[in-house]
N, C-alpha and C positions, 0 to 999 in steps of 0.2 A: 156784446157786453164786455167791457174791459176786465182783464184779469185783476184780481185783488193783489195788492202788494203784501209782502210778508208782515209789514206793520199792521195793515188792516186785518189780516187773518189772525194775528196775535191778539188784536183788540177784540175781535169778534169772539175768539175763544175765551178771553178773560171775562167778557160780559156774560157768555153762556154759563161759565163756572159760577160767577157771583150770583146770577139769577137762580140757577139750580140750587145753590146752597141756601139761599133765602127761602125759596118755595118749599124745598124739602124740609128745612128746619121748622117752618111755620105749619106745614100741613101733613108731613110724613111722606115717605118715598112712594108708597102705593097710591097716594091720593093725587099725585102729580104725574102727568104723562110727559113724554119727551116733546110731543107736539105743543103742549102748553108752554113748556120752557122756551121752545123756539119762537112761538108767537109773542111771548112776553119780551123777547129780545128783538123782535121785529125782523126775524130771519125765517127762511123756509125750513121745513122739516128736514129736507135734504142737506141744508147747510149744517145743521147740527150733526148729522151723520158723517159729514166730511171731517169733522173734528173728533168725533167719538163713535166707536163701533156700535155701541149699544148702551143700555142703562148701566150695566156692571162696569163698563169702561169709564163712563162718566163719574160714577161713584168712586172708582179707584183714583181717578185724577183729582176729584174733590178732596179725597183723604190726603193725597200727596201735597196739595197746595194749601191745605187748611192750616190755620194758625194754632199749633199745638205748643204751648209755651213751656211745658214741663222740662223738656231736655235743655232748652236754652237757659232757663233759670238755674237748672242744676249745674251747667257748665260755668255760669257766672259766679256761683257761690262755692265752687270746689276749692278755690284758692283761699277764700276766707275761712273755710272749714279747718285749715291747718292751724289757725290762731284761736278761733272761738267757734267750735263746731255747732253748739246749740244756737248761737246767734245766727250762724250761717243757715241752719235749718229753718229758723223762724223767717229769715229773709227770703229763703226759697219759697216757703209756704205763702208769704205775703206777696212775693213777686209774681207767683202764678195767679193768685186772686186778682192782683192789680191789673194784669193783662186783660182779664175778662171784664173788669170794670171799665177799662179804657177803650176796649176794642169790641164793638158789637159783632163783628164778623167772627171773632173767636167764640163768642157765645153761640152763634148759629152752628158752628162746627161741633162744639161740645154737645149741643142739643141733639144734633143729628147722629153723632157717632158714639157718645159716651154717657148720655143722660139716663139710659135704661139698659136692660139686657139687650144684647145684640139681636135685632129682629131678623127674620128669615130673609128679608130682601137685602140684608148686608152680609149674608152668609159667606160670600167670597172674601170679604174683608175681616171676618172674625178672627183668623189667626193673627193678623197684624194688630188688630185692636187689642186682643188679649195680651199680646207681647208688649205693646206700649203701656197698657195698664200695669203689667208686672214691673216694667221699668220704673214706674213711679214709686212702687214699693222699694225697689232697689236703690233709688235715689235717696229716699229717707233712711234706709238701712245704712248707707254709706256715712251720712252725717252722724247717726247714732253710734256707729262703730268708731268714728273719730272722737266723738264725745266720750266714749268709754275709755279710749286710750288716754285722754286728757283728764280722766277721773272726774268728769262733770256729771256722771249719771249715778243714780242710786245703785247700790250693790244688788247683784242678782236680777237686774232688770232684763227680761227676755226681749232681745233685740228683734227677733223675727216677728213675734206677735205685736210688739209695740209699733213696728214699722207698718204693719197691715192696718192697725187701728188708726194711726196718724194719716195714712193714705185715705182711709175711709172718711176721716174728718175733713181732709182737703177736698175730696169730691163733694161732700155735703156743703162746704163753704162755696165752692164753685157753682153748684146747682142752685144755691140760694141767690147768687148773683144772676145766673142765667134766667131765672124765673122773674126777676124784677124788671120793671120798666127801666131803660137805660139811665134816665135822669135821677132815679132813686138809688142806683147801685153805689156802694161804697165798700171800703175795706175795713171799716171800723169794727164790725163784728169779728172779722178775721183777726185783727190785731188783738182784740180782747181775748178771744178764745185760744189763739195760739200761745199767747203769753201765759195764760192760766195753765194750759196743758204742759208746756215746756218747763214751767216753774215746778210742776209736780214731778218731773223726771229728774230734777237736779239733785245731786248728792247733798 
């Protein structure tokens, strides 16, 4: 049997990852065996273990390659925050939701890693997941802090608790998209709700 090329091995690994993400997101980690993932990809059980040591390793790799748009949207809006922080915050919120509307694979990753309390089968990833969730709050806090400096916010607005509330709203908006059939997903509700909320923060 000829040895696989690096390109073929990389392609097999990518198929294993995308198939595992889809099956885990649809059915849950405990309901899907590694043998099922291998069979769905048309490879042997041993081939899967050539790429991943065990289920925890597979989940770790899935988390690393998953589309988590929060950090990217934050980076994209940081510069804009120097001119109009509240507009940058709204663009951040809508940018995140838009990624989930346009990319079904992002919805799969969110459903698996963020849509509920961290299940026991993801225990090894819990510190990273919790750190990333906290970063979302910190992203929002940055925009609010800049808005306060620009005197865009109501006086005595508590930035920490407001950041946590807005992060919760963002997660609710994303979850509503994740639960919808892809053809029905849109950002209209996010545009309306984010506009109302941020108008309520303005000085």
